[in-house]
FIRO-15180 format. One line per field, with one value per residue (C-alpha): residue number from 1; x, y, z; residue in three letters. Coordinates in steps of 0.25 Angstrom, whole numbers, plus 5000, padded with zeros to 4 digits. Example, Ala and Ser with C-alpha at 12.3 -4.5 7.8 and 13.67 -1.06 7.14 Angstrom:
FIRO-15180
num: (1/2)
px: (5049/5055)
py: (4982/4996)
pz: (5031/5029)
residu: (ALA/SER)
end
This chain:
FIRO-15180
num: (1/2/3/4/5/6/7/8/9/10/11/12/13/14/15/16/17/18/19/20/21/22/23/24/25/26/27/28/29/30/31/32/33/34/35/36/37/38/39/40/41/42/43/44/45/46/47/48/49/50/51/52/53/54/55/56/57/58/59/60/61/62/63/64/65/66/67/68/69/70/71/72/73/74/75/76/77/78/79/80/81/82/83/84/85/86/87/88/89/90/91/92/93/94/95/96/97/98/99/100/101/102/103/104/105/106/107/108/109/110/111/112/113/114/115/116/117/118/119/120/121/122/123/124/125/126/127/128/129/130/131/132/133/134/135/136/137/138/139/140/141/142/143/144/145/146/147/148/149/150/151/152/153/154/155/156/157/158/159/160/161/162/163/164/165/166/167/168/169/170/171/172/173/174/175/176/177/178/179/180/181/182/183/184/185/186/187/188/189/190/191/192/193/194/195/196/197/198/199/200/201/202/203/204/205/206/207/208/209/210/211/212/213/214/215/216/217/218/219/220/221/222/223/224/225/226/227/228/229/230/231/232/233/234/235/236/237/238/239/240/241/242/243/244/245/246/247/248/249/250/251/252/253/254/255/256/257/258/259/260/261/262/263/264/265/266/267/268/269/270/271/272/273/274/275/276/277/278/279/280/281/282/283/284/285/286/287/288/289/290/291/292/293/294/295/296/297/298/299/300/301/302/303/304/305/306/307/308/309/310/311/312/313/314/315/316/317/318/319/320/321/322/323/324/325/326/327/328/329/330/331/332/333/334/335/336/337/338/339/340/341/342/343/344/345/346/347/348/349/350/351/352/353/354/355/356/357/358/359/360/361/362/363/364/365/366/367/368/369/370/371/372/373/374/375/376/377/378/379/380/381/382/383/384/385/386/387/388/389/390/391/392/393/394/395/396/397/398/399)
px: (4863/4871/4881/4888/4899/4908/4921/4927/4941/4948/4963/4961/4972/4971/4967/4975/4969/4970/4981/4983/4979/4972/4958/4947/4932/4927/4914/4908/4896/4890/4902/4913/4921/4914/4924/4936/4938/4948/4943/4946/4937/4925/4910/4899/4901/4906/4893/4878/4873/4874/4886/4887/4900/4910/4922/4935/4944/4957/4955/4962/4954/4960/4954/4949/4960/4961/4966/4970/4976/4967/4963/4952/4948/4938/4941/4938/4948/4944/4947/4933/4927/4915/4907/4908/4923/4923/4913/4920/4933/4927/4920/4933/4942/4934/4938/4953/4949/4949/4938/4942/4950/4954/4951/4964/4964/4975/4979/4967/4965/4961/4947/4945/4952/4942/4931/4935/4938/4924/4917/4925/4923/4908/4907/4915/4908/4894/4899/4895/4899/4911/4905/4893/4901/4915/4928/4926/4930/4938/4942/4951/4966/4971/4984/4989/4989/5000/5010/5023/5022/5035/5028/5014/5013/5000/4995/4991/5003/4994/4987/4999/5002/5008/5001/4992/4983/4971/4971/4972/4961/4952/4954/4951/4939/4933/4935/4927/4935/4937/4952/4959/4973/4982/4995/5005/5019/5027/5038/5030/5033/5018/5014/5013/5001/4993/4994/4985/4974/4977/4977/4964/4957/4963/4970/4981/4993/5002/5015/5015/5018/5029/5043/5046/5059/5059/5061/5048/5041/5045/5040/5027/5026/5030/5018/5008/5009/5004/5013/5016/5007/5010/5025/5035/5026/5026/5036/5050/5058/5069/5083/5095/5099/5085/5075/5060/5046/5049/5062/5053/5042/5053/5061/5051/5043/5031/5019/5012/5016/5006/5011/5005/5008/5004/5019/5017/5019/5029/5039/5037/5052/5048/5035/5043/5054/5043/5036/5048/5051/5037/5029/5014/5013/5017/5012/4998/4994/4987/4982/4984/4974/4969/4956/4961/4961/4951/4950/4956/4969/4966/4967/4961/4961/4968/4972/4967/4978/4976/4982/4984/4982/4988/4994/4991/4997/4992/5000/4998/4997/5006/5017/5017/5018/5010/4996/4991/4989/4978/4981/4971/4975/4974/4985/4994/4991/4995/5008/5012/5010/5017/5029/5031/5025/5015/5006/4991/4991/5001/4993/4981/4989/4994/4981/4971/4976/4987/4978/4967/4977/4982/4968/4964/4954/4960/4949/4939/4947/4959/4959/4950/4945/4932/4926/4933/4925/4923/4931/4938/4945/4946/4957/4962/4976/4981/4974/4962/4950/4939/4930/4929/4921/4918/4910/4906/4900/4906/4909/4917/4918/4927/4920)
py: (4931/4918/4921/4907/4907/4896/4901/4889/4886/4899/4899/4904/4911/4917/4904/4893/4881/4875/4885/4898/4898/4885/4883/4883/4884/4895/4894/4908/4909/4921/4930/4921/4909/4897/4886/4884/4872/4867/4868/4854/4849/4849/4849/4859/4866/4863/4863/4863/4876/4884/4892/4902/4896/4904/4898/4905/4895/4901/4913/4918/4919/4928/4933/4947/4957/4967/4981/4988/5000/5007/5022/5021/5019/5023/5038/5037/5039/5032/5045/5049/5040/5037/5025/5029/5028/5014/5008/5013/5007/4994/4991/4994/4985/4973/4973/4971/4959/4968/4964/4972/4985/4996/5010/5018/5033/5043/5053/5063/5074/5069/5073/5067/5055/5052/5056/5046/5035/5037/5036/5024/5017/5019/5014/5002/4999/4999/4990/5000/5001/4992/4979/4980/4975/4980/4977/4977/4990/4985/4998/5010/5011/5024/5027/5037/5048/5043/5042/5049/5062/5058/5047/5053/5050/5057/5058/5072/5076/5086/5074/5065/5064/5056/5044/5048/5039/5048/5051/5036/5033/5044/5038/5024/5029/5036/5024/5015/5003/5005/5010/4996/5001/5012/5017/5024/5028/5023/5034/5042/5040/5039/5028/5018/5025/5020/5005/5003/5010/5001/4989/4992/4997/4985/4995/4989/4999/4999/5007/5017/5031/5030/5036/5026/5018/5003/5003/5012/5003/4991/4997/4999/4985/4982/4990/4982/4989/4979/4983/4993/5002/5001/4996/5005/5017/5029/5023/5024/5015/5004/5010/5002/5012/5019/5008/5012/5007/4999/4993/4988/4982/4974/4970/4968/4955/4961/4968/4969/4977/4984/4983/4991/4981/4990/4992/5007/5008/4997/4993/4979/4975/4980/4972/4960/4963/4966/4953/4945/4951/4952/4941/4940/4939/4953/4961/4967/4971/4985/4994/5008/5012/5026/5032/5031/5016/5010/5024/5029/5038/5052/5061/5057/5063/5053/5058/5072/5073/5073/5059/5055/5041/5036/5024/5015/5025/5036/5048/5061/5072/5082/5074/5061/5052/5039/5040/5026/5015/5013/4998/4987/4978/4966/4972/4970/4955/4955/4962/4954/4941/4946/4954/4946/4932/4932/4920/4922/4917/4928/4938/4935/4936/4950/4956/4948/4941/4951/4963/4955/4950/4965/4969/4957/4952/4940/4931/4937/4942/4940/4925/4914/4903/4899/4910/4921/4932/4929/4941/4936/4941/4933/4936/4931/4927/4942/4946/4953/4952/4943/4943/4949/4943/4951/4944/4933/4943/4945/4960/4960/4952/4955/4957)
pz: (4886/4890/4900/4898/4888/4883/4877/4869/4865/4867/4871/4886/4893/4908/4915/4922/4916/4906/4902/4895/4880/4881/4874/4884/4885/4895/4901/4906/4914/4922/4918/4923/4918/4923/4917/4908/4901/4891/4877/4874/4885/4876/4881/4880/4893/4907/4913/4908/4902/4889/4885/4874/4867/4860/4853/4855/4849/4844/4853/4866/4878/4889/4902/4899/4899/4911/4908/4921/4914/4904/4903/4893/4879/4868/4871/4886/4898/4911/4918/4913/4924/4916/4912/4898/4898/4905/4896/4883/4888/4894/4881/4873/4881/4879/4864/4870/4878/4891/4901/4913/4915/4925/4921/4922/4926/4924/4934/4936/4946/4960/4958/4944/4948/4960/4950/4940/4951/4957/4943/4939/4952/4951/4937/4941/4954/4947/4936/4925/4911/4907/4913/4903/4891/4893/4901/4916/4923/4935/4941/4940/4938/4943/4936/4946/4952/4961/4950/4946/4938/4931/4925/4924/4909/4905/4919/4924/4933/4941/4948/4950/4965/4976/4982/4993/5001/5003/4988/4984/4994/4988/4974/4978/4986/4974/4965/4975/4973/4958/4959/4957/4952/4953/4947/4956/4958/4970/4969/4979/4994/4997/4988/4999/5004/4992/4995/5007/4999/4987/4995/5002/4989/4981/4971/4963/4963/4951/4949/4937/4932/4942/4944/4955/4957/4956/4971/4973/4964/4972/4985/4978/4975/4989/4993/4984/4970/4960/4948/4937/4928/4913/4915/4909/4906/4915/4926/4930/4921/4922/4925/4930/4940/4943/4942/4941/4941/4928/4935/4946/4937/4930/4941/4953/4951/4957/4951/4938/4927/4917/4903/4891/4880/4868/4863/4864/4879/4880/4869/4864/4869/4883/4883/4880/4890/4901/4897/4899/4912/4919/4912/4912/4927/4929/4917/4916/4902/4901/4890/4897/4886/4885/4879/4865/4865/4855/4848/4835/4835/4841/4853/4867/4881/4890/4905/4901/4890/4875/4870/4855/4850/4837/4832/4844/4854/4863/4868/4875/4864/4871/4876/4867/4879/4879/4884/4887/4877/4866/4864/4869/4880/4871/4862/4874/4874/4859/4861/4873/4865/4853/4859/4872/4869/4880/4880/4881/4896/4899/4892/4900/4912/4909/4904/4912/4925/4930/4930/4936/4947/4949/4952/4961/4951/4946/4953/4943/4931/4923/4921/4915/4924/4931/4940/4933/4926/4912/4906/4894/4881/4869/4859/4845/4843/4841/4855/4848/4856/4851/4863/4877/4888/4901/4912/4902/4892/4878/4878/4865/4853/4841/4828)
residu: (UNK/UNK/UNK/UNK/UNK/UNK/UNK/UNK/UNK/UNK/UNK/UNK/UNK/UNK/UNK/UNK/UNK/UNK/UNK/UNK/UNK/UNK/UNK/UNK/UNK/UNK/UNK/UNK/UNK/UNK/UNK/UNK/UNK/UNK/UNK/UNK/UNK/UNK/UNK/UNK/UNK/UNK/UNK/UNK/UNK/UNK/UNK/UNK/UNK/UNK/UNK/UNK/UNK/UNK/UNK/UNK/UNK/UNK/UNK/UNK/UNK/UNK/UNK/UNK/UNK/UNK/UNK/UNK/UNK/UNK/UNK/UNK/UNK/UNK/UNK/UNK/UNK/UNK/UNK/UNK/UNK/UNK/UNK/UNK/UNK/UNK/UNK/UNK/UNK/UNK/UNK/UNK/UNK/UNK/UNK/UNK/UNK/UNK/UNK/UNK/UNK/UNK/UNK/UNK/UNK/UNK/UNK/UNK/UNK/UNK/UNK/UNK/UNK/UNK/UNK/UNK/UNK/UNK/UNK/UNK/UNK/UNK/UNK/UNK/UNK/UNK/UNK/UNK/UNK/UNK/UNK/UNK/UNK/UNK/UNK/UNK/UNK/UNK/UNK/UNK/UNK/UNK/UNK/UNK/UNK/UNK/UNK/UNK/UNK/UNK/UNK/UNK/UNK/UNK/UNK/UNK/UNK/UNK/UNK/UNK/UNK/UNK/UNK/UNK/UNK/UNK/UNK/UNK/UNK/UNK/UNK/UNK/UNK/UNK/UNK/UNK/UNK/UNK/UNK/UNK/UNK/UNK/UNK/UNK/UNK/UNK/UNK/UNK/UNK/UNK/UNK/UNK/UNK/UNK/UNK/UNK/UNK/UNK/UNK/UNK/UNK/UNK/UNK/UNK/UNK/UNK/UNK/UNK/UNK/UNK/UNK/UNK/UNK/UNK/UNK/UNK/UNK/UNK/UNK/UNK/UNK/UNK/UNK/UNK/UNK/UNK/UNK/UNK/UNK/UNK/UNK/UNK/UNK/UNK/UNK/UNK/UNK/UNK/UNK/UNK/UNK/UNK/UNK/UNK/UNK/UNK/UNK/UNK/UNK/UNK/UNK/UNK/UNK/UNK/UNK/UNK/UNK/UNK/UNK/UNK/UNK/UNK/UNK/UNK/UNK/UNK/UNK/UNK/UNK/UNK/UNK/UNK/UNK/UNK/UNK/UNK/UNK/UNK/UNK/UNK/UNK/UNK/UNK/UNK/UNK/UNK/UNK/UNK/UNK/UNK/UNK/UNK/UNK/UNK/UNK/UNK/UNK/UNK/UNK/UNK/UNK/UNK/UNK/UNK/UNK/UNK/UNK/UNK/UNK/UNK/UNK/UNK/UNK/UNK/UNK/UNK/UNK/UNK/UNK/UNK/UNK/UNK/UNK/UNK/UNK/UNK/UNK/UNK/UNK/UNK/UNK/UNK/UNK/UNK/UNK/UNK/UNK/UNK/UNK/UNK/UNK/UNK/UNK/UNK/UNK/UNK/UNK/UNK/UNK/UNK/UNK/UNK/UNK/UNK/UNK/UNK/UNK/UNK/UNK/UNK/UNK/UNK/UNK/UNK/UNK/UNK/UNK/UNK/UNK/UNK/UNK/UNK/UNK/UNK/UNK/UNK/UNK/UNK/UNK/UNK/UNK/UNK/UNK/UNK/UNK/UNK/UNK/UNK/UNK/UNK/UNK/UNK/UNK/UNK/UNK/UNK/UNK/UNK/UNK)
end
C-alpha cells in the first residue's frame, strides 16, 4: 500500500500558513505531513515520487478532532477496562472525525479503579487495538474520585473521598503513565497534595464536580490546575454574592473550559454567551459521550446505573438526571458554527489544538503543518464526516 498521499484542494484549517480555510495541497509520507502547499501553486508534487492523489475540492480539512472526555460508545463503558471496549469506541469515533481520545472513567471502588487503570495502561503501552484502524488511545481521564459528593451527578458516592497523596500515587502507578487527566474539586483543604504528583507524572488537572468557591477555584489555578471539566455541569454556579466555580471560569482569564455543545447540556443562549466571553482560545469541545452513543434508543448501564437513551438524550432511569451525552463531537462543531458564528479556524482550535496543548501533545497532534502526525478529518459544509485519516492511513470514508 502506498503510504504517500496527496490531498488536493481542500479548505484547510488548523495551520498557520497560508491561513485558516485556504485551499491547500497536503503531502503525506510515512504517517506525517511532509509539506503543505497553496492549491494554486500547481505542479505534480513538491518532490519526486509517486503520491496517491485525492481531490478534496469543496470540502473542509481539519486536524483530527481530539476528544478528551468520552466514557464509551456502542454499548461499552471504558470502566470495563477491556480492549474490546477501546476498539469498539475507537472504531466508532473516526466516523465523527475524531482521531485521538482519552478514555474517561467514572468513580469506582479503589480496587476496581486500580484494576481498570492497570488494564487500560497495559493496552495503551503496548499500542493495541485502537491504533489498528481507529482513533488513537492517548490515555485515561479519571473523573474523580476526589470530587464533591454534593455535585456527584451519577457518580457512586460510596467511593468519593478527599484528596490523598498516597491514594493518587497508587492510581498513577497502576496506570503506568497512562493516567493523563484528572477531574478534582479544590473545596477540600488537602487538594494541594495532588499537584506535586500531577506535575511529576504529567497529569493535567481539571476542576469539576465541585462545590468550590470562586476563590478556591482560583487557588487551584494558582497551584497549576489547567481548567474546568464540562463547564456549567456538576459544579457550583455563578451568583453575585456567592460566586462559585462557574464564576471563576467566566471571570478569571486562566485555564481551558470544556464545553459540551450538544444543546442538551448547555442551552444555545448560554453557548453563545460563553463563546462571546471565552472565545476559541479557552474552550475545549468535548462529547462526554456514554455507552449509548451510536446505539438505538433503549436502556444501558453507565457508571453501574440503569440509564435510558431516547430522542437524543440520556438520563438515569431512577432520578431522571442527565447521564452523559449521546451526540458525536462533530455535532458540537456544527452547533458552535450555527449558534455562535465560530469560523473553521476557531472550531479547529477548540476541538483539536486546545486539547492537544492541554495534554502537551501539540508538537505532534492538533494542527496541520510539516512534521505533524497526519491525523486529519475531512468534513462537508454541514460538518458531516467525509473521510478520517490517522497516521497517514484512511480509516474511514463515508458511503
